[in-house]
N, CA and C of each residue as an Amber inpcrd file, in Angstrom:
protein
   597
 -71.7540000  -1.2100000 126.7940000 -70.7020000  -2.7710000 127.2690000
 -69.7540000  -2.7110000 127.5500000 -68.8310000  -2.5660000 128.3980000
 -67.3190000  -3.1290000 128.0210000 -67.2920000  -4.1390000 129.1220000
 -66.7280000  -4.6940000 127.6850000 -66.7980000  -7.1790000 127.8500000
 -64.9860000  -7.0290000 127.7660000 -64.0500000  -8.0480000 128.4230000
 -62.9410000  -8.1340000 128.6700000 -63.2960000  -9.3730000 127.2110000
 -62.9680000  -9.1790000 126.4180000 -62.6460000 -10.1050000 125.2480000
 -61.5270000 -10.9020000 124.6290000 -60.5940000 -10.6180000 125.2260000
 -59.4070000 -10.5600000 125.3390000 -59.2810000 -11.5500000 126.6960000
 -59.8350000 -11.6800000 127.9010000 -59.5020000 -12.7670000 129.0490000
 -59.2360000 -14.0260000 128.2110000 -60.1460000 -14.4170000 126.7420000
 -60.0790000 -15.6910000 126.4510000 -59.1030000 -15.7520000 124.6590000
 -58.3340000 -17.1530000 124.9450000 -56.7980000 -16.7000000 123.3960000
 -58.1980000 -17.0380000 123.0260000 -58.8430000 -17.3250000 122.5130000
 -59.9260000 -16.8180000 120.9520000 -60.2690000 -15.5870000 120.8880000
 -60.1560000 -15.7230000 122.2650000 -61.9960000 -13.3410000 122.2100000
 -63.2470000 -14.3520000 121.1780000 -63.7080000 -15.1240000 122.5170000
 -65.1080000 -15.5410000 122.7730000 -65.2370000 -15.7050000 123.9140000
 -66.4550000 -14.9550000 123.9880000 -67.0940000 -14.8300000 125.4260000
 -68.2730000 -15.8730000 125.8180000 -68.3910000 -16.7410000 127.0230000
 -69.7280000 -17.1380000 126.6780000 -71.0240000 -16.8010000 126.6510000
 -72.1230000 -16.3500000 126.3490000 -73.2800000 -16.8700000 126.2810000
 -74.6360000 -17.0000000 126.6660000 -74.7920000 -17.4500000 128.3460000
 -75.7690000 -17.8480000 128.6060000 -77.4810000 -17.4720000 128.0020000
 -77.9930000 -17.9670000 127.4100000 -79.6440000 -17.3100000 126.6150000
 -80.1360000 -18.2270000 127.9260000 -81.4760000 -17.4860000 127.7290000
 -81.9770000 -17.4370000 129.0300000 -83.4180000 -17.0090000 128.7910000
 -84.8610000 -17.6840000 128.6720000 -86.2380000 -17.2600000 128.9440000
 -86.2910000 -16.8020000 129.3410000 -86.4840000 -15.3420000 128.5360000
 -87.1060000 -13.7410000 129.3590000 -88.1160000 -14.1580000 130.9190000
 -89.1360000 -15.1210000 129.9900000 -90.6250000 -15.3520000 130.8540000
 -90.2710000 -16.8240000 131.6860000 -89.7770000 -17.5050000 131.6470000
 -89.9830000 -18.7070000 132.2430000 -88.5220000 -19.3360000 133.2430000
 -87.5070000 -17.6320000 132.9230000 -86.2140000 -18.0200000 133.4150000
 -85.6560000 -19.5400000 133.5710000 -86.1020000 -20.2410000 131.8340000
 -84.8260000 -21.5640000 131.1800000 -84.1010000 -20.5670000 131.2240000
 -82.8390000 -21.7180000 131.1830000 -81.3880000 -21.9910000 130.3020000
 -81.8590000 -22.2320000 129.4040000 -82.0710000 -21.5380000 128.3520000
 -81.5830000 -22.4480000 127.3890000 -80.4870000 -23.1750000 126.3790000
 -79.9520000 -21.7130000 126.0510000 -78.3020000 -23.0600000 125.8920000
 -76.6290000 -21.6550000 125.8420000 -76.1750000 -22.5790000 125.5480000
 -74.3280000 -21.9040000 126.0060000 -74.2210000 -21.6910000 123.8850000
 -73.6330000 -20.7100000 123.8340000 -72.8770000 -20.0930000 122.5770000
 -72.1040000 -19.1270000 123.3120000 -71.2110000 -18.5120000 122.0130000
 -70.1540000 -17.6050000 122.1010000 -69.6080000 -16.5380000 121.1970000
 -69.4860000 -15.3580000 121.7990000 -70.2030000 -14.5830000 121.0420000
 -68.0510000 -13.3350000 120.9530000 -67.9940000 -13.3210000 119.5240000
 -66.9060000 -12.2330000 119.3220000 -67.3040000 -10.4510000 119.7840000
 -66.7050000  -9.2480000 119.1350000 -67.3950000  -8.2380000 119.4630000
 -68.2540000  -8.2180000 118.1680000 -68.4000000  -8.9470000 117.2940000
 -68.7500000  -8.2880000 115.5040000 -70.2350000  -8.9290000 116.2820000
 -70.2150000 -10.6940000 116.9080000 -71.7080000 -10.9660000 116.8680000
 -72.1700000 -10.5660000 118.1130000 -71.1210000  -9.4660000 119.6050000
 -72.3690000  -9.4290000 120.2880000 -73.1460000  -7.9530000 119.0830000
 -72.4710000  -7.1980000 118.9060000 -72.5840000  -6.0690000 118.3950000
 -73.8810000  -6.0040000 116.9700000 -74.2760000  -7.1040000 116.3350000
 -75.0000000  -7.7410000 115.7580000 -76.5420000  -8.1010000 116.5270000
 -76.0280000  -8.3340000 117.4330000 -76.9870000  -8.9750000 118.5650000
 -77.4010000  -7.9330000 118.9010000 -76.8670000  -6.6330000 119.0890000
 -77.7630000  -5.4930000 119.8820000 -78.3560000  -4.1800000 118.7300000
 -78.2430000  -4.9210000 117.4580000 -78.3130000  -3.9590000 116.4080000
 -79.7740000  -4.8940000 116.0200000 -79.5880000  -5.7020000 115.7420000
 -80.2570000  -6.8120000 115.0320000 -82.1920000  -7.3070000 116.7050000
 -81.3310000  -7.6480000 117.7250000 -82.1240000  -7.4530000 118.8700000
 -82.3830000  -9.2340000 118.1390000 -81.9090000 -10.2280000 117.4590000
 -81.4450000 -11.4650000 117.8550000 -80.3770000 -12.0520000 118.2760000
 -80.3650000 -12.4470000 118.8090000 -79.1020000 -14.0170000 119.1660000
 -78.0020000 -13.8580000 118.4470000 -77.2210000 -13.5150000 118.0940000
 -76.0190000 -14.3690000 117.2600000 -74.9760000 -14.0870000 117.7580000
 -74.1000000 -16.0040000 117.2410000 -73.1940000 -16.2340000 118.0050000
 -71.5250000 -16.4250000 117.3260000 -70.9880000 -17.0440000 117.3620000
 -69.5990000 -17.0270000 116.4750000 -69.6540000 -18.4910000 117.0120000
 -70.1310000 -18.9840000 115.3350000 -70.2990000 -20.4940000 115.3650000
 -68.9400000 -20.3100000 115.5670000 -67.8410000 -21.3140000 116.1490000
 -67.2150000 -21.9470000 116.3730000 -66.7900000 -22.9900000 114.9270000
 -67.6400000 -23.9040000 115.4390000 -67.7900000 -25.3210000 113.6950000
 -67.9170000 -24.1680000 112.3450000 -68.5260000 -23.7380000 111.9540000
 -69.0000000 -22.7170000 111.0170000 -67.5250000 -21.8110000 110.7410000
 -66.8840000 -21.1680000 111.7840000 -65.6030000 -20.1450000 111.7600000
 -66.8980000 -18.8910000 111.0860000 -67.4270000 -18.1480000 111.9650000
 -67.9580000 -17.2900000 111.2750000 -69.3320000 -16.7480000 111.9280000
 -70.7950000 -15.9980000 111.6720000 -71.2880000 -14.9070000 112.7120000
 -72.7180000 -16.3490000 112.1400000 -73.4340000 -16.3350000 113.5050000
 -74.3100000 -17.3700000 113.0730000 -75.8830000 -16.7890000 114.0160000
 -76.7320000 -16.2950000 112.9920000 -77.6810000 -15.7180000 113.4500000
 -78.7110000 -17.0630000 114.1420000 -78.9610000 -17.2850000 115.5450000
 -79.6220000 -18.6360000 115.8860000 -81.2300000 -18.3650000 115.3870000
 -81.5760000 -19.2940000 115.1050000 -82.3570000 -19.7860000 113.8720000
 -82.9490000 -19.1310000 112.3750000 -81.0910000 -18.3860000 112.1290000
 -81.5920000 -18.2770000 110.3880000 -81.8690000 -19.4660000 109.8320000
 -81.4120000 -20.3670000 110.3760000 -81.7540000 -21.7030000 109.2810000
 -83.0140000 -21.8810000 109.8980000 -83.5240000 -22.5590000 110.8360000
 -85.3090000 -22.6370000 111.7460000 -85.7120000 -22.5170000 111.6450000
 -85.9750000 -20.8250000 111.7290000 -86.6600000 -19.6740000 111.9770000
 -87.1480000 -19.7180000 113.4350000 -86.2680000 -20.1620000 114.1190000
 -86.8690000 -20.2530000 115.3880000 -85.2490000 -18.9700000 116.3570000
 -85.5630000 -18.5310000 116.0970000 -84.7700000 -16.9230000 116.8000000
 -84.7390000 -16.8540000 118.2380000 -84.1930000 -15.9920000 118.3440000
 -84.2640000 -16.0380000 119.7470000 -83.7860000 -14.4100000 120.0930000
 -85.5310000 -13.6580000 120.5260000 -85.8620000 -12.4680000 120.4080000
 -84.9610000 -11.8870000 121.5220000 -84.2770000 -10.9380000 121.4500000
 -83.9300000 -10.8020000 122.6630000 -84.1730000  -9.2390000 123.5380000
 -84.2010000  -9.1170000 124.7860000 -84.5920000  -8.4680000 125.6630000
 -83.6490000  -7.5580000 126.7550000 -82.8710000  -8.4810000 126.7970000
 -82.0560000  -7.8070000 127.8490000 -80.7680000  -8.5860000 128.0890000
 -79.6230000  -7.5000000 127.8480000 -78.3530000  -8.1160000 127.3010000
 -77.5000000  -7.6040000 129.1560000 -77.0710000  -8.4020000 129.9910000
 -76.5620000  -8.4340000 131.1360000 -74.7820000  -8.9300000 130.9150000
 -73.7400000  -8.2000000 132.2580000 -72.4170000  -8.7370000 132.3190000
 -72.2360000  -9.3170000 133.6790000 -70.8490000 -10.3610000 133.7670000
 -71.4560000 -10.3210000 135.1590000 -70.1130000  -9.5610000 135.8520000
 -69.6220000 -10.1480000 136.4920000 -69.1530000  -8.8350000 137.4910000
 -67.3330000  -8.9540000 137.0250000 -67.5380000  -9.7530000 136.8820000
 -66.1400000  -9.6640000 136.4430000 -65.2200000  -9.4110000 134.8720000
 -67.0700000  -8.8460000 133.6450000 -66.8670000  -8.4970000 132.3800000
 -66.6150000 -10.1980000 131.4220000 -66.4710000 -11.1520000 131.9780000
 -66.4950000 -12.0360000 130.7580000 -67.0860000 -12.8150000 130.6930000
 -68.7410000 -12.6990000 130.5180000 -69.4030000 -14.1550000 130.4570000
 -70.7230000 -12.2060000 130.3610000 -71.6440000 -13.0110000 129.0280000
 -72.9440000 -12.7120000 129.2250000 -74.0460000 -13.4950000 129.3430000
 -74.9500000 -13.1150000 129.7380000 -76.7060000 -13.3730000 129.9870000
 -77.3720000 -12.3140000 129.1220000 -78.3720000 -12.7290000 128.2080000
 -79.0500000 -13.0170000 127.5070000 -80.2050000 -13.5020000 127.5360000
 -81.1420000 -12.3720000 128.0340000 -82.5360000 -12.9050000 127.7170000
 -83.7750000 -12.6180000 126.5530000 -84.2120000 -13.1870000 126.7040000
 -84.9430000 -13.7810000 124.7780000 -86.2300000 -14.0740000 125.2310000
 -87.3930000 -14.3650000 123.9280000 -88.0400000 -14.3690000 124.0220000
 -87.6150000 -15.7110000 123.0640000 -88.0900000 -16.9410000 123.3040000
 -88.4350000 -17.5900000 121.7500000 -89.1330000 -18.3130000 120.8610000
 -88.0950000 -18.5200000 119.4540000 -89.5870000 -18.5980000 118.9410000
 -89.7040000 -19.4580000 118.7950000 -89.7530000 -20.9610000 119.2880000
 -90.3610000 -22.2750000 118.6450000 -88.6580000 -23.0450000 119.6000000
 -88.4490000 -23.9770000 119.7100000 -87.4660000 -24.9500000 119.8960000
 -85.8610000 -23.4240000 119.8160000 -85.5200000 -24.5050000 120.4920000
 -83.9100000 -24.2130000 120.4500000 -83.1940000 -24.7380000 120.5680000
 -82.8980000 -26.4440000 121.3830000 -82.2770000 -27.3420000 120.4580000
 -82.1610000 -27.1900000 118.8940000 -81.2360000 -28.2110000 118.4910000
 -81.5140000 -28.9210000 117.1330000 -82.2070000 -30.0740000 117.5970000
 -82.0240000 -30.8130000 118.8780000 -83.3360000 -31.9380000 118.3930000
 -84.5660000 -31.5320000 118.2600000 -85.1650000 -30.0520000 118.7880000
 -86.0880000 -30.2530000 118.7930000 -87.1530000 -29.7130000 120.3710000
 -85.5740000 -30.2550000 121.0020000 -86.3250000 -29.3820000 122.8350000
 -86.3960000 -28.2320000 123.2190000 -87.5010000 -27.7050000 124.2500000
 -87.2370000 -26.4580000 124.2530000 -85.6040000 -26.0280000 124.6770000
 -84.5290000 -26.5160000 125.5840000 -84.3660000 -26.3300000 125.9870000
 -82.0250000 -26.8260000 125.0800000 -81.3070000 -26.2920000 125.4870000
 -80.3890000 -27.4700000 125.1320000 -80.1930000 -28.8360000 125.7270000
 -80.8070000 -28.1720000 127.0450000 -79.9110000 -29.3560000 128.0030000
 -81.5960000 -30.3200000 128.8390000 -82.3800000 -29.8650000 128.0310000
 -83.9910000 -31.5280000 127.9890000 -84.4710000 -30.7650000 128.9720000
 -84.7740000 -29.6780000 129.4090000 -84.8590000 -29.2560000 130.7550000
 -86.2970000 -29.3810000 130.9670000 -86.8350000 -30.2530000 132.4720000
 -88.5770000 -30.3940000 132.8980000 -88.9670000 -29.2140000 133.2160000
 -90.1940000 -28.7730000 132.3460000 -91.5820000 -27.6790000 132.6610000
 -91.6120000 -27.6240000 134.3230000 -90.8910000 -27.1380000 134.7900000
 -90.9850000 -27.4230000 136.1440000 -92.8640000 -26.4490000 136.7860000
 -93.2340000 -27.0190000 138.2110000 -95.0180000 -26.5920000 137.8340000
 -94.7660000 -25.2020000 138.5360000 -93.9260000 -24.1200000 137.6560000
 -94.2090000 -22.4030000 137.4770000 -94.1000000 -22.5370000 136.4250000
 -93.8240000 -23.1620000 135.8520000 -94.1570000 -23.0240000 133.9840000
 -94.5410000 -23.9760000 132.9750000 -95.6730000 -24.0250000 133.9290000
 -96.7000000 -25.2020000 133.2180000 -98.0720000 -24.4820000 132.3370000
 -97.9260000 -23.0390000 132.2470000 -98.9060000 -22.7110000 131.7180000
 -98.0910000 -22.1650000 130.1680000 -97.4410000 -22.8390000 130.5530000
 -96.2870000 -22.5830000 129.4150000 -96.5250000 -23.8300000 128.5120000
 -96.6390000 -25.2170000 129.1870000 -96.3420000 -26.2740000 129.1040000
 -97.7810000 -26.5370000 128.2790000 -99.1050000 -26.2000000 129.1470000
-100.0450000 -26.3250000 128.7420000-100.6680000 -25.6540000 127.3420000
-100.0610000 -24.2920000 127.0570000-100.4990000 -22.8920000 125.5790000
 -98.8360000 -24.1920000 124.8150000 -98.2410000 -24.4330000 124.7920000
 -97.4210000 -25.8300000 123.6460000 -98.8050000 -26.6250000 123.5040000
 -99.6580000 -27.4210000 124.3830000-100.0210000 -28.5890000 124.3230000
-101.5780000 -27.8110000 123.1260000-101.5120000 -26.4250000 123.6950000
-102.7370000 -25.9240000 122.6850000-102.4550000 -25.7290000 121.4080000
-100.7770000 -25.0740000 121.5650000-100.5490000 -25.1040000 119.4090000
-100.2280000 -25.8830000 118.9490000-100.1660000 -27.2280000 119.6680000
-100.1080000 -28.2710000 118.6970000-101.1330000 -28.4990000 118.5690000
-102.4860000 -28.3860000 119.5390000-104.2730000 -28.5230000 119.1010000
-104.0950000 -27.9490000 117.8110000-103.9080000 -27.1840000 117.5150000
-103.7720000 -26.1870000 116.2370000-103.2800000 -26.8310000 115.3490000
-101.6620000 -27.6310000 115.1360000-101.0930000 -27.1390000 113.8350000
-101.0080000 -28.8840000 113.3640000-101.9330000 -29.3550000 114.6830000
-101.6200000 -30.9420000 114.8340000-102.8800000 -31.3030000 114.8830000
-104.4150000 -31.6680000 114.4910000-105.9710000 -31.6550000 115.1520000
-106.3770000 -32.9790000 115.2750000-106.2900000 -33.1340000 115.9300000
-106.4840000 -34.6370000 117.7320000-108.0070000 -34.8790000 117.4560000
-108.6400000 -35.9700000 116.7430000-109.7490000 -36.6120000 117.0470000
-110.5140000 -36.4580000 118.0740000-111.8750000 -36.2990000 118.6940000
-112.2030000 -36.2200000 119.7230000-112.1410000 -35.3300000 120.9980000
-110.1980000 -34.3920000 120.1780000-110.0450000 -33.4490000 121.2260000
-110.8130000 -32.1410000 121.5840000-111.1310000 -32.3240000 122.7340000
-111.9030000 -30.4410000 123.2870000-111.8290000 -30.0030000 122.7180000
-110.3920000 -29.5030000 122.5160000-109.6850000 -27.7620000 122.3680000
-109.7940000 -27.8340000 120.6180000-109.8180000 -29.4900000 119.9890000
-110.4140000 -29.2610000 118.6070000-111.2640000 -28.8890000 118.1250000
-112.4160000 -29.7920000 119.3480000-113.5860000 -29.0550000 119.1890000
-114.3490000 -27.4010000 119.1210000-113.5910000 -26.9750000 120.0840000
-113.3240000 -26.0750000 119.8210000-113.2140000 -25.3800000 118.5540000
-112.0660000 -25.2120000 118.5700000-111.1340000 -24.3920000 117.4990000
-112.5130000 -24.5500000 115.9540000-113.5020000 -26.2900000 116.0100000
-113.2410000 -25.8760000 114.5740000-114.8940000 -25.4940000 114.8490000
-115.6260000 -24.8380000 116.0110000-116.8590000 -24.3240000 115.9190000
-116.1490000 -22.6030000 115.5940000-114.8980000 -22.2810000 115.6570000
-114.7510000 -20.9470000 115.4520000-114.6330000 -19.6760000 116.7800000
-113.8070000 -18.4500000 116.9270000-113.7010000 -17.6310000 117.1810000
-114.8770000 -17.3670000 118.2500000-115.9990000 -17.0900000 117.3630000
-116.9530000 -15.9250000 118.6650000-117.0260000 -17.4380000 119.4450000
-117.3600000 -19.4850000 118.8650000-118.5150000 -19.3530000 119.8240000
-116.4550000 -19.7050000 121.2330000-115.0010000 -19.6690000 120.5050000
-114.3170000 -19.7390000 122.2530000-114.3710000 -18.9690000 122.6180000
-114.0360000 -17.3780000 121.9400000-114.5940000 -16.1360000 123.3290000
-115.8710000 -15.5090000 123.4740000-116.8090000 -16.4720000 122.6250000
-118.1430000 -16.9850000 124.3470000-117.8190000 -17.3850000 125.3290000
-116.8720000 -18.9060000 124.7760000-116.5720000 -19.8810000 126.0280000
-115.6270000 -18.6790000 127.1580000-114.9900000 -17.7900000 127.0210000
-114.2750000 -16.8360000 127.6260000-114.7150000 -16.3530000 128.4010000
-116.0580000 -15.8210000 127.7100000-117.0840000 -15.1020000 128.4220000
-118.0940000 -15.7400000 129.9020000-118.3470000 -17.1920000 129.5060000
-119.4390000 -17.4380000 130.7780000-118.3700000 -18.6230000 131.1870000
-117.2930000 -18.3480000 131.3230000-116.4020000 -19.0260000 132.6160000
-116.2260000 -17.5460000 133.0990000-116.0180000 -16.5390000 132.9360000
-115.4410000 -15.8030000 133.5180000-116.5620000 -15.6380000 134.1660000
-118.2490000 -15.4430000 133.7940000-119.3710000 -14.8340000 134.9070000
-119.5820000 -16.0630000 136.2050000-118.9160000 -17.8790000 135.3880000
-118.6820000 -18.3280000 136.2100000-117.9940000 -18.6810000 136.6990000
-116.9050000 -18.5290000 137.4070000-116.5700000 -17.2840000 138.6410000
-116.5410000 -16.3030000 139.2450000-116.4940000 -15.3020000 138.1200000
-117.7980000 -14.3720000 140.1630000-118.5260000 -14.2100000 140.3680000
-119.2460000 -15.9010000 140.2460000-120.6780000 -16.7250000 140.8290000
-119.8660000 -17.0410000 141.7090000-118.7570000 -18.0900000 141.7640000
-117.9770000 -18.5450000 143.3380000-118.0030000 -17.9200000 143.5130000
-116.9910000 -17.1230000 143.0400000-116.1180000 -15.9700000 143.7960000
-116.9260000 -14.7030000 145.1940000-118.7220000 -14.7800000 144.7360000
-119.3990000 -14.8510000 145.8590000-119.5350000 -15.7580000 147.1990000
-120.0190000 -16.9960000 146.7250000-119.4640000 -18.0600000 147.6170000
-118.1880000 -18.5110000 148.7190000-118.5520000 -19.1620000 149.3620000
-117.4260000 -19.9130000 149.6690000-117.0400000 -21.5050000 149.5350000
-117.0450000 -21.3040000 148.6150000-116.3180000 -22.7650000 148.2140000
-115.6450000 -22.8490000 147.5820000-113.5180000 -22.1980000 148.0810000
-112.9480000 -22.8340000 147.1030000-112.0840000 -23.2320000 146.1720000
-112.8490000 -25.4650000 146.4910000-112.6860000 -25.5940000 144.9300000
-113.5850000 -25.1320000 143.9090000-114.6620000 -24.9660000 144.1620000
-115.5380000 -24.7070000 143.1490000-114.5720000 -23.5190000 142.5870000
-114.5950000 -22.3980000 142.9730000-114.3120000 -21.3850000 143.0310000
-112.4400000 -21.2740000 142.1730000-111.6080000 -22.3070000 142.4630000
-110.4070000 -22.1270000 141.6820000-110.9170000 -23.5420000 140.7850000
-111.5390000 -24.1080000 139.9660000-112.0490000 -25.0230000 139.1130000
-112.3440000 -24.0340000 138.2200000-113.9530000 -23.1640000 138.8190000
-114.2970000 -21.8400000 137.6070000-112.7270000 -21.1810000 137.0640000
-111.8810000 -21.0790000 137.8330000-110.4020000 -19.6070000 137.6250000
-109.1740000 -21.1920000 136.6220000-109.7380000 -22.0600000 137.0430000
-108.7520000 -23.1100000 136.0430000-109.1840000 -22.8990000 134.8880000
-110.5370000 -22.7320000 134.6920000-111.6070000 -23.6000000 133.0720000
-111.6240000 -22.0190000 132.9810000-111.0010000 -21.3360000 133.1640000
-110.7370000 -19.3030000 132.7900000-110.2750000 -19.4770000 132.0590000
-108.6620000 -19.8530000 133.1590000-107.4710000 -20.1790000 132.5300000
-107.4130000 -20.6170000 131.0940000-107.9990000 -21.9840000 131.0610000
-107.6820000 -22.5850000 130.0890000-108.2010000 -21.3920000 128.3450000
-109.6790000 -21.4440000 128.4070000-110.1820000 -20.8110000 127.6930000
-109.2930000 -19.2130000 127.4470000-109.0390000 -18.1310000 128.4720000
-107.9200000 -17.6000000 128.0880000-106.9310000 -17.7560000 126.8550000
-106.0980000 -19.1150000 127.4940000-105.3240000 -19.4600000 126.9100000
-105.3300000 -19.6720000 124.8080000-106.2840000 -20.4720000 125.2770000
-107.4250000 -21.4820000 123.8480000-107.5200000 -19.3710000 123.3870000
-108.0220000 -18.9820000 123.3900000-108.5910000 -17.5960000 122.3370000
-107.1530000 -16.7340000 122.1440000-106.1000000 -16.3670000 123.5080000
-104.8080000 -15.6840000 122.5600000-104.2650000 -16.8370000 121.2470000
-104.6700000 -18.4780000 121.4450000-103.7000000 -18.4450000 121.1590000
-103.8620000 -19.0310000 119.4460000-105.2290000 -18.9330000 120.1190000
-106.6620000 -18.6280000 118.4480000-106.1570000 -17.1250000 117.4080000
-106.0390000 -16.6710000 118.5290000-105.9660000 -15.5460000 117.9350000
-104.7620000 -14.9570000 117.2720000-103.6030000 -16.2160000 117.1200000
-101.9710000 -15.9400000 116.7810000-101.1910000 -15.1850000 118.1430000
-101.6070000 -15.8590000 119.4520000-100.4780000 -14.5200000 119.8600000
-100.4200000 -15.3650000 121.1190000 -99.9530000 -15.1250000 121.8530000
 -98.9170000 -15.9680000 122.4840000 -98.9280000 -15.3140000 124.6460000
 -98.5140000 -15.9470000 124.7880000 -98.5930000 -15.7330000 126.2640000
 -97.5710000 -14.7130000 126.8510000 -96.7060000 -15.0780000 126.5490000
 -95.0250000 -14.2360000 125.7690000 -96.3300000 -13.4880000 125.5400000
 -96.7190000 -12.0830000 124.8440000 -96.5470000 -11.8120000 124.3800000
 -97.4610000 -10.8050000 124.7140000 -98.7910000 -11.0170000 125.9880000
 -99.6100000 -11.1160000 127.5420000 -98.7170000 -10.6570000 128.4810000
 -96.8170000 -11.7480000 128.1650000 -96.3660000 -10.7140000 129.1980000
 -95.0010000 -10.2150000 129.1330000 -95.3230000  -9.0340000 127.6560000
 -94.5320000  -8.1810000 127.3510000 -95.6290000  -6.8510000 127.2710000
 -96.6690000  -6.6610000 126.9900000 -97.0940000  -5.5680000 127.4670000
 -98.1150000  -5.7860000 129.1680000 -97.7910000  -6.4550000 129.3920000
 -97.5560000  -6.4110000 131.3550000 -96.3300000  -5.6360000 131.7540000
 -95.2850000  -7.0000000 131.1720000 -93.9920000  -6.2090000 131.7400000
 -93.4090000  -4.3100000 131.2070000 -94.6250000  -4.0210000 129.9450000
 -94.3580000  -2.1140000 129.4500000 -95.1860000  -1.3450000 130.5570000
 -95.7560000  -1.9170000 131.6530000 -96.8890000  -1.2990000 131.8370000
 -96.2720000  -0.7650000 133.3170000 -95.9100000   0.5540000 133.9570000
 -95.2570000   0.7200000 135.2150000 -96.3710000  -0.3250000 136.5060000
 -96.3640000  -1.3170000 137.3630000 -96.5760000  -1.5280000 138.0960000
 -96.2410000  -1.9140000 139.4830000 -95.3870000  -0.5490000 138.8950000
 -95.6080000   0.1690000 140.9050000 -96.4950000   0.8140000 141.1960000
 -97.1860000   1.2650000 140.4490000 -98.4130000   2.2090000 141.0000000
 -99.7050000   2.4260000 142.0750000
């Protein structure tokens, strides 16, 4: 990857960080040649911090690393687009992005997963999610099976509303099971991305 670091007087090129799964723009940082090389080697986004005057790996203090999936350069060879999977909030304020971007409808599953994760860490009395979590993994898996059967039954009929409701129930319980197993939606997406879906 040949970047024109000399185009800027400080030798730093802008690096736009984007969530590979949701396409949200997470933040903007700057990289010199060493930061780019470390990012490629460690597969974790590393910037050159203008305030610290040193290389700085995002998440080195918070643990909210940005795991690199792909690095692209623009047509002028002077800007980077880094597609990554965030391991927690990106902004120092605790927000998902440094632009305080709201979840759009296509990102709703990630918003729902965030609520489930919060219920796991911070149980809420009377929460249906926490009621299932208290009953354990076997009960959650059983609910996924029950909802899958109900969806199949509705698929055989012509009531679209009932079918969609059962599909939503299955999706919710599926997400709960995935997170109860200490995995997440982005892990599932990564597996799907690794498969040859052109066949």
